C-alpha positions as CSV (number, residue, x, y, z in Angstrom):
1,M,62.2,150.5,-118.7
2,L,60.1,148.2,-116.7
3,S,56.5,149.1,-116.2
4,F,54.2,148.0,-113.3
5,A,50.5,147.8,-113.2
6,P,48.9,150.1,-110.7
7,V,48.4,148.5,-107.3
8,R,44.6,148.9,-107.5
9,D,44.5,147.0,-110.7
10,F,46.5,144.1,-109.2
11,F,44.1,143.7,-106.3
12,H,41.1,144.1,-108.6
13,S,42.3,141.1,-110.8
14,K,42.9,139.0,-107.6
15,T,39.4,139.7,-106.4
16,L,38.0,138.5,-109.7
17,F,40.2,135.4,-109.8
18,F,39.2,133.9,-106.5
19,P,35.4,134.0,-107.0
20,L,35.9,132.5,-110.5
21,Q,38.1,129.8,-109.0
22,W,35.5,129.1,-106.3
23,M,32.7,128.9,-108.9
24,A,34.6,126.5,-111.1
25,A,35.3,124.2,-108.1
26,C,31.6,124.2,-107.1
27,L,30.6,123.5,-110.7
28,L,33.0,120.5,-110.8
29,L,31.6,119.1,-107.5
30,I,28.0,119.4,-108.9
31,I,29.0,117.6,-112.1
32,L,30.7,114.8,-110.1
33,N,27.7,114.5,-107.8
34,I,25.3,114.2,-110.7
35,S,27.6,111.6,-112.3
36,N,27.6,109.6,-109.0
37,V,23.8,109.7,-108.9
38,V,23.5,108.5,-112.5
39,H,25.9,105.7,-112.0
40,A,24.9,104.8,-108.4
41,Q,24.2,101.1,-107.9
42,T,21.6,100.0,-105.4
43,R,23.0,97.0,-103.5
44,V,20.6,94.1,-103.5
45,P,21.3,91.0,-101.3
46,L,20.9,87.8,-103.2
47,L,20.5,84.4,-101.6
48,F,22.4,81.7,-103.4
49,G,23.0,78.0,-102.7
50,E,26.7,77.2,-102.0
51,N,28.3,74.2,-103.8
52,K,31.3,72.3,-102.4
53,N,33.6,69.6,-103.7
54,E,34.7,66.5,-101.8
55,K,37.3,68.4,-99.9
56,G,34.7,70.9,-98.6
57,E,36.1,73.7,-100.8
58,F,33.7,76.1,-102.5
59,V,33.1,75.4,-106.2
60,P,33.1,78.6,-108.3
61,M,29.8,79.8,-109.6
62,P,29.0,78.7,-113.1
63,E,29.8,81.2,-115.8
64,R,26.3,81.0,-117.2
65,F,25.1,82.4,-113.9
66,T,27.7,85.1,-113.6
67,K,27.0,86.4,-117.1
68,I,23.3,86.8,-116.3
69,F,24.0,88.5,-113.0
70,E,26.4,91.0,-114.6
71,F,23.9,91.8,-117.3
72,I,21.1,92.4,-114.9
73,E,23.4,94.6,-112.6
74,K,24.3,96.7,-115.6
75,D,20.8,96.9,-117.0
76,L,19.1,97.8,-113.7
77,H,22.0,99.8,-112.1
78,I,22.1,97.4,-109.1
79,K,24.8,95.4,-107.5
80,F,24.1,91.9,-106.1
81,D,25.5,91.1,-102.7
82,L,25.8,87.3,-102.8
83,Q,24.8,85.6,-99.6
84,M,26.0,81.9,-99.8
85,Y,24.3,79.3,-97.7
86,P,23.6,75.6,-97.9
87,W,20.6,75.4,-100.3
88,N,18.1,74.2,-97.7
89,R,19.0,77.1,-95.4
90,A,18.9,79.6,-98.3
91,V,15.4,78.6,-99.2
92,K,14.3,78.7,-95.5
93,I,15.6,82.3,-95.1
94,A,13.9,83.4,-98.3
95,S,10.6,81.7,-97.1
96,T,10.6,83.3,-93.7
97,D,12.8,86.4,-93.4
98,G,12.4,87.2,-97.1
99,G,15.0,88.5,-99.6
100,L,15.7,87.9,-103.2
101,I,16.8,84.3,-104.0
102,F,18.2,82.7,-107.2
103,G,17.8,79.1,-108.1
104,L,14.2,78.3,-107.2
105,S,11.9,76.3,-109.5
106,I,8.2,76.7,-109.4
107,T,6.0,74.4,-107.3
108,A,2.4,74.7,-106.3
109,E,3.5,75.2,-102.7
110,R,6.0,77.9,-103.5
111,E,3.7,79.8,-105.8
112,Q,1.5,80.5,-102.8
113,I,4.2,82.6,-101.1
114,F,6.7,83.7,-103.8
115,T,6.6,86.0,-106.8
116,F,8.8,84.4,-109.6
117,S,10.7,85.9,-112.5
118,E,10.8,84.3,-115.9
119,P,13.2,81.4,-116.1
120,A,16.8,82.6,-116.1
121,V,18.2,79.2,-117.2
122,Y,16.9,75.7,-117.7
123,N,18.3,72.7,-115.9
124,Y,17.7,69.1,-116.9
125,L,17.5,66.6,-114.0
126,W,19.3,63.4,-114.8
127,L,19.6,60.0,-113.0
128,V,23.2,58.9,-112.4
129,T,23.9,55.2,-111.7
130,R,26.9,52.9,-111.5
131,T,27.7,51.7,-114.9
132,D,27.1,48.1,-113.9
133,K,23.8,48.9,-112.2
134,K,21.9,50.7,-115.0
135,F,18.2,50.3,-115.2
136,D,15.4,51.2,-117.6
137,Y,13.8,54.5,-116.9
138,S,11.0,56.2,-118.9
139,K,8.5,57.1,-116.1
140,L,8.4,57.5,-112.4
141,L,6.9,54.1,-111.9
142,D,10.3,52.7,-113.0
143,L,11.7,54.0,-109.7
144,R,9.5,51.8,-107.6
145,G,11.4,50.4,-104.6
146,K,14.7,52.2,-105.4
147,T,16.6,54.7,-103.3
148,I,17.3,58.0,-105.1
149,G,19.9,60.6,-103.9
150,V,18.6,64.1,-103.9
151,V,19.8,67.5,-102.6
152,R,18.3,68.5,-99.3
153,G,15.7,71.3,-99.8
154,S,15.5,70.9,-103.6
155,K,12.3,70.3,-105.5
156,Y,12.1,68.0,-108.4
157,G,8.7,68.6,-109.8
158,G,5.2,68.0,-108.3
159,E,4.9,64.4,-109.4
160,F,8.4,63.4,-108.3
161,D,8.0,65.2,-104.9
162,A,4.6,63.6,-104.3
163,Q,6.0,60.1,-104.8
164,K,9.1,60.6,-102.5
165,N,9.2,58.0,-99.7
166,T,6.0,56.4,-101.1
167,L,6.8,54.9,-104.5
168,F,10.6,55.2,-103.9
169,K,12.9,56.3,-101.1
170,T,15.1,59.4,-101.1
171,D,18.5,60.0,-99.5
172,D,18.8,63.7,-98.7
173,D,22.4,65.2,-98.8
174,I,24.2,68.5,-99.2
175,D,24.8,69.9,-102.7
176,A,28.3,68.4,-103.1
177,Y,29.0,66.0,-106.0
178,G,31.8,64.0,-104.4
179,P,29.9,62.6,-101.3
180,R,26.8,62.0,-103.4
181,L,28.7,60.0,-106.1
182,Q,30.4,58.0,-103.4
183,K,27.0,56.8,-102.2
184,V,26.3,55.7,-105.8
185,L,29.6,53.8,-105.9
186,T,29.1,52.1,-102.6
187,H,25.5,51.0,-103.3
188,R,24.0,53.3,-100.7
189,V,21.7,54.7,-103.4
190,D,20.5,53.1,-106.6
191,A,20.8,56.5,-108.4
192,M,21.3,60.2,-107.7
193,I,19.8,63.1,-109.5
194,I,22.1,65.7,-110.9
195,A,21.1,69.0,-112.5
196,S,22.8,70.0,-115.7
197,P,22.2,72.6,-118.5
198,F,23.2,69.8,-121.1
199,T,20.3,68.4,-123.0
200,D,22.1,65.1,-124.0
201,A,22.7,62.4,-121.5
202,I,26.0,61.5,-123.2
203,D,27.4,65.0,-122.5
204,V,26.2,64.8,-118.8
205,E,27.8,61.3,-118.5
206,R,31.1,62.6,-119.8
207,Q,31.0,65.5,-117.3
208,V,30.1,63.3,-114.3
209,N,33.0,60.9,-115.0
210,T,35.5,63.8,-114.8
211,I,34.5,64.6,-111.2
212,K,37.1,63.7,-108.7
213,I,36.0,61.8,-105.6
214,D,37.6,59.8,-102.9
215,E,37.7,56.3,-104.3
216,Q,36.1,53.6,-102.3
217,D,35.3,51.3,-105.2
218,T,37.7,48.6,-106.3
219,S,35.7,47.0,-109.1
220,G,37.8,48.7,-111.8
221,I,34.8,49.6,-113.9
222,K,35.5,52.3,-116.4
223,P,33.6,54.6,-116.8
224,R,32.3,54.4,-113.3
225,F,29.0,56.2,-113.8
226,S,26.2,56.1,-116.4
227,V,23.5,58.7,-117.0
228,L,20.1,57.3,-118.0
229,P,18.9,58.6,-121.3
230,K,15.7,60.3,-120.3
231,P,15.7,63.3,-117.9
232,V,13.4,63.3,-114.9
233,L,12.5,66.9,-115.5
234,K,13.2,70.0,-117.5
235,D,13.4,72.6,-114.7
236,G,13.2,76.4,-115.1
237,I,15.5,78.2,-112.6
238,R,14.3,81.6,-111.5
239,F,14.7,84.5,-109.2
240,A,12.0,84.8,-106.5
241,Q,11.0,86.9,-103.6
242,L,8.1,86.8,-101.0
243,K,4.9,88.2,-102.5
244,G,4.5,91.9,-101.9
245,Q,8.1,92.4,-100.7
246,N,9.4,93.8,-104.0
247,D,7.3,92.6,-106.9
248,R,8.5,95.5,-109.0
249,L,12.1,94.2,-108.8
250,I,11.0,90.8,-110.0
251,Q,9.2,92.3,-112.9
252,Q,12.3,94.4,-113.8
253,I,14.5,91.3,-113.6
254,S,12.2,89.4,-116.0
255,V,12.4,92.3,-118.5
256,S,16.2,92.3,-118.1
257,L,16.3,88.5,-118.8
258,D,14.4,89.0,-122.0
259,K,16.9,91.6,-123.1
260,Y,19.8,89.3,-122.1
261,Y,18.5,86.4,-124.3
262,A,17.7,88.8,-127.2
263,A,21.3,90.0,-127.1
264,E,22.6,86.4,-126.8
265,S,20.5,85.5,-129.8
266,R,21.8,88.4,-131.9
267,L,25.4,87.4,-130.9
268,Q,24.9,83.8,-132.0
269,K,23.4,84.8,-135.3
270,A,26.4,87.2,-135.9
271,K,28.8,84.4,-135.2
272,Q,27.1,82.0,-137.5
273,S,27.0,84.6,-140.3
274,K,30.8,84.9,-140.1
275,K,31.3,81.2,-140.6
């Protein structure tokens, strides 16, 4: 024989079920909200200099930069919103309107208005010439009377910048390898400065000679370009922001950079120990 629960027991169980279901749903929402707060990322606009090839196409950001950005984002729970501009304009925006910028080197003039992080990377500034027009370079005086191609808005160290258009002339151009190398080939400049993480001129020269440009040179010289053995400058590349705008963020980025390079050092040691 079938048995049925009393009607009053059925309704009593339903009245218990719905409050419990409602409480469980509320608890789940609270947990999700807490999780979202913990993992929330503050969006931080980041000014960055664009780089284009000879066709005007954007060149991807170097991996050594993206690795650093990703580490800082994870470490500080932030998300960089990249704002790409021609370098000269990016520097002008950072200098006037403010905002975090990546890629600045320290100069006496900039130190008056910017708070700088520790160096994120180091660049070496090298002189690139035609292979058949190399010259000896060991000091700035060796550039007397020459025309040197530089990137508009970039700084190349206090001594170099002080001698521009005095000891030597400069040809300012956009940060695009192709057009600048064309000027070297066509004798419009005696040399151009190129920034590279490589510490050996031979490695830089090999890299430069792989860059595709619109050929206007019929001399048949191979390789077309030479890199002079001594760099003009070892340049620390940093994050920066107008003084007083967000000094705490700059300090946090510096701490994060220390963590990044400590982790990289441990990784390299681990790789070497396995060999």
